[in-house]
N, C-alpha and C positions, 0 to 999 in steps of 0.2 A: 504493500500500500504506500509506503514511503517513496518507492521508486516512481509510482504513478503520480503522486502529488508533486514530486520534484520535477518530473518530465513536464507536467502541465504548467508549472511556473516558469521553467527554463525556456520552453518553446512557445509560450503564448497561448496555451489552451485555456487555463483557468488561473486567475489571480486572487489573492485574499482581498476582500472588499475593504475599501477605505484604508488601504495599507499605510499611506504616508501619515495617517493620524493614529497609527497603532492598531488599525483594523477594527472590526466589529465582530463579535462572537458569531461564528458560523455564517458569515456573509461572504459570498464569492462572486466574482465578476468573470464573465466569459471573455477571453481575449480574441484576437483576430482569427486564430485557428479554431478555438473552442466554439465560437459563434457559428462558424461554417459547419462544423460537425453537428452541432445542435440543430441548426436549421435543416441540414440534410436528413437528419432523423425525423424531424417533424414533417418535412415534405414527403418523405417516403411513406410515413404513416398516413398522411392526408391522401396521397395518391392511391394507396391500397384500400383504405376504408371509406373514402368519400368519392374521389374521382372515378375509380374503377367499379363502383357499385351503383346500382339504380335504387337501392332501398335505404340509402343514408344521405342526409343533407347536413350541411354545417351551419353553425352560427358563431358569433363572437360577441359575447355579452359583457356588460359592465362589471367592474371589480367590486363596486359598492352598490348594494341593492337595498330596497326598502327593508328596514329591520323586521317588519312583520313576516318577511320570507323566512327568516331564521327562527322565528317563534313557531311558525307553522311546521317547519321541517324537523323541529325537535332539537335543533342545535343549541339554542339558548339554555334549554333544560338539561340536555344529555351529552353535549360535546365537551366532555371534561375528563381529566386524568387525575388519579390520586397523587398528591404531592406530599413529600416528607422532607424535613430539613435536618441535617446533621448538627447536633448541639455543639460539637467541638469546632468544626471548620465553617459551619453555617452554609455549606453548599446544599443546593436543593436538587432532588431527583424524583423521577417517577417511582412510586412505591413498588411497582411490579418489576423494576429493573434492579432492585437491591437483592444481592445474593448472600445468603447466610448472615444477614444482618450487618454486613461489613460496608463501611463507607467507601465508595470507589475513589474518593479524592484523598482522604487522610488515613484510611485504614482502620479507623476506630470502629469497635464492634458494639452493636446494640445501643447506639447513641442518637437514635432518631426520634423526632417528635411524632405525634400521632398524625394520621393521614388527614389531609384536607383536600377537597375536590377543587380542581383548578380548571376554569374554562379556557379552552385553547384559542378562542377567537380574538383577533386583534380589534380593539374598540377604538372608534374615532367619533368625531362630532361634525355634524353638518350645520353650517351657519356660524355666526360670529360669537355665539356664547356656548360654553361647555355645560349645557344643562341635560338632564336625563331625557328630556323630551326630544333632544337633538341627537341622541345616541345612534350611531350606525356601526356597521362592522365591515371589515375587509373580508371578502368571501373565503371560507376555509376549504371550499371545494368548488369545482366548476359545475357540478351536477344540477344544482337548484335552478340555475337559469334555463336549463333545458326543459325542466318541468314547468316553470313559470311561463316560458315562451311556447309551450306545447301547442296551444290552440292557435296562436299566430302562425307557427310553422305549418301546422296541419292545414289551415285555411289557405295559405299562400302557396304551398308546395303541392297540395292536392294528393298527398301520398296516401296509400291504403296500407292497413296493417298486414303483415308486420313491417315496420320501418324504424329507422334510427335517426337520432340527432347527435351530431358530433361537435366537439369543441376542443380547441387547444388554447390554454391560457394559464395565467398565474393564479395561484392560491396562496393563502397565508395562514400559518398556524403558529401560535405562540408556544412552541414546544418547550417542555421543561428541560429536557436533556438532548438537544441536537448534537450532531457530531458525525465522525467518520467521513470527513471531507464533504462532498456534495450529497452524501447518502441521505442525511436528515437535516434539513434546514428550515428556517422559519418562513422563508419566501421560496417558492418552488413552482414548477410548471407541470401541468397535467395534460394528457391526451385522453379524452374520455368520450364514451358513447352511451347514450341511453337508448336501448333497443326495445321498442314497444310492441306488444303482441296481444291477441284477444285473451279475455279472461279464461284461464285454464280450467278445464273440467275435472282434471285429475293431475297427479304429480308428473305423469309421463309427458303431459302437454308442455309444462314449463321446463322440465328436465331436458327436453329435446333442444330447446333454444340454448339452455345453459351449456349443453355438451357441444353444440356448434361453435359457441364462442370460446369455450375451453380449447378446442382444437385450433381456432383462429389465432389465439394468443400464443400458443406454442409454435405455430407456424411462423408468426411474426418474429419471435425470438430467434429461431433457426434460420429462416430464409431471408429476412430483411436486415436484422442486426448482425447476422453471421455468427451468433453465439451458440456454442455447443450445448446441447440439452443434457449432457451427462452431469452438469453441475446445477441443473434446474430441478426443483422438487415441488410437488403440489401438496399444500398443507390445508387440510379441511378444518375450518374453524369450528370449534365445539359450540353447541347451542347456547351454553351459558356465557360465551364470549362474543357472540354475534352483536353487531351494531344494532341500534334500536329499530332500524328500518329493514333489516335483512332477515330473510328466511333461510338462506344458505350463502356461504361465502367460501371461496377458495383463495388462498394466497399462493402465488407462484414465487417460490423462494430460490435464492441463488447462493452458492458457496463463495461469498466474498472473502477477501484476505482476513477480515476481522470476524468472520463467522457466518453461518447461514442466517439469512434474513430476507425480509419481503422485498420482492422486485415489483410485482404487479398484483392486482386484485380483481376478482370476478365475483359479483354479488347478484343475487335475486332479490330485488327490492319490493316485490309484489306490487300492489297498487298504493302503497303507503304514501308516497309523496304527492301524487296527483289527487288522491282522495283528501289529504290534509289541506292542500292548497285550495281545492274546490270549497271545502268547508270554511276555511279561514277567509278567503277572498269573496265568497258569495258568487263566484263566476262558474259557469258551466264548463267543466274541463273534460266532459265525456266525449267519446268517439261514437259517431253514428255510422253504423254499417250500411254502406250504400245498397247492398243487396237485400237485407232484411229490415232496414230502417230501425234496427235495435240500437239503443244507446247503452254504453257501458264505459267504465273507467279501465283503460288498458293496464296490463301488468308490464314490468320492466326487468330486463337483464342488463346489468351495468358492468362492462369491462373497462378497467382503468389502467392506464399506463403512466408511470412517472417519467417525464422527459429527462430530468437530471439523473435519475437512476438508470435510464437507458443509456445516457452518455457514459456514466461510470462503468456499467457492466460491459459496454462496448470497448472502452479503453482497456479494462482489465483483461478481457478475453483476447484482445488483439495484441497485447504486449508480449514481446518475446526478445530474447537476447541470443546473439550468435557472435562468437569470438570477441566477447566483451562489448559488442555494439548493440544498440537497441533497434529493433525492427517492429514497427507498429503495423500489424497485418490487418488493417481495416478493409472492409468490403469497398471496392472502388467507388460505388455510388455514394458511400458515406464519407469518404476521405475528403478533408478540407480542400486539397488540391488534387485534381485528377491527373495532372502531369506537370513536370518541370522541364523547362527548355534551357539548354546549356550551349553557349559557344565553346568549342574545345579550348580555345585560348581567349582570354579577356582583352588581349592587346592587339588583336588582329581585326581591323575594321571590316574586312570583307566577310569574316565569319559572323561578326556581331550583326551586320546588316541583314544577313539571311535569317539568323536566329531570331532577331527582333520581329521580322515580318511573320515568321511562324508563330511566335508568341502572341502577337497582336491579333492574328487571324483566329487562332484557337480560342483566345479569350472571349470571342463573340458568343461562344457556345459552352465553354467550360471554365471553371476556376483553374487558372494556370499560374505556376510559379516561375519566376525568372531567377536564375542563379548563375553568377559568373565568378564566384569567390573560391579561391584555392584550386587544388587539382581535382580531377574528375572523381577520384576515389572519395575525397572528403565531401564532395557535393552529393554523391550517391548516399553516403552515410547520413548526411544531414537530412536528405529527403526521406530516407528509410525511417528515420526517427520520428517524423511527423506523419508517416503513413501514406506518402505520395506513391501511387501504384506504378507510375511509369515515368521514366526519365528520357528525354529526347536530346541527343547530342548532335550538333552541327559541326562537322569536321571538314578538312580540306577536300576530301573526296566528294562531300555534298555539293561543292561548287561545280563539280563536273557531272555527277550522275543524278543530281536533284533528289537524292535520297538521304535519310538520316538514320542514326542508330537509336533504336528504342530498347530500353532495358526494363525488364519486368522486376518489380520489387521482390516478390516472393521467391522466384526461381533464379533470379540474377541472370536469366537468359537474355541474350541480345540478338536483335534481328534488324535487318535493313528494310525500311519502309519508304515508299515514295512520299515525298512531301505533299503531293496532291491528294494522297489517300489517308493522311493523318487524321482528319476529322472523322471520317467513316470508321477508321481503325479504333480510335478512342471510344466513339459512340458504341460500337459493338462490344468492346471489352468492358465498358462500364455497365452496360445492360446485363 
């Protein structure tokens, strides 16, 4: 884990937030390479689950909603964790994270205060005065907007059940014990779908949709992130530990360097949210079947992907070392740069002219790096370290035969490719 954190800082993937002022606990900023990796993951997710499907549409909702939303959803009353404080060092922890009564900070045993429930929502105020009547919350999840906007989406998209609403966006939780780099932070990003379907007549009805999304989530991990499933486990949440809205939840866990922990979640939320929002708002949130004219409140399966955890698990799984050098074996479509262009020598104008033209041409379609520092070996190593899948070298022979040398990151194999065919070559390899 230390190697991943060091690589991210050294090469511009992820920086500590507010670093020049001493930082802010568990606040992280994505640098120039990190934001490309993060955006590529989000774009791949949107393409797979929205663009390529006819049964899912997207929205982008506000971060601050009417506080009545969180009362109706149960978050004001139920979205809380048990908090304890060490009497010796005064550090605070989630009670369920304490093992054998030992303080994780100072090592003192059995020195904790009694449990107090701590609401995880960030509170703010709307308007010029900080009065209770002006209280609002930063959303702790993206899901509620999809329920609140359900009728608007239904009326404008004219979708028929089953169909889903997707959203990618920020959420905020005042976690008691955040940590492990970007694994658990107070500000994070989610990719989430609420998949609506008719009222189930029996368990097999909703289990069918649950199973479909379980397979979709595993396929995303393997095929889109390129992460091996041998380190992925499905953890069935016990009934006593289920969230207040859930009838069944599975956590997809991963063997992180700091231990096995949650990567994604899949929940059957029944009709809890729509029913509560209908009751609280007084608005009709039922679905009218166009064939039978029957009205009912749909049920929901909710697959949830954490963007930041997707970035983290992708980096961990792609990280490798060979002969003391780091190679980040990212899937080409996720890599920050798809290729790097080199002139063989940086002091030869004729090579630079050709290389710059290739670089500028390819940049119209791909994120391309320019690198003319040091010898070719060092340039290869530098690009390997940030996950660039292909390196394109313009040499003196290129001036004669209009071809370049393309080197593959993972195999180190080199081949000559016509300059005129580079765009098609890269496009095919990235796909």
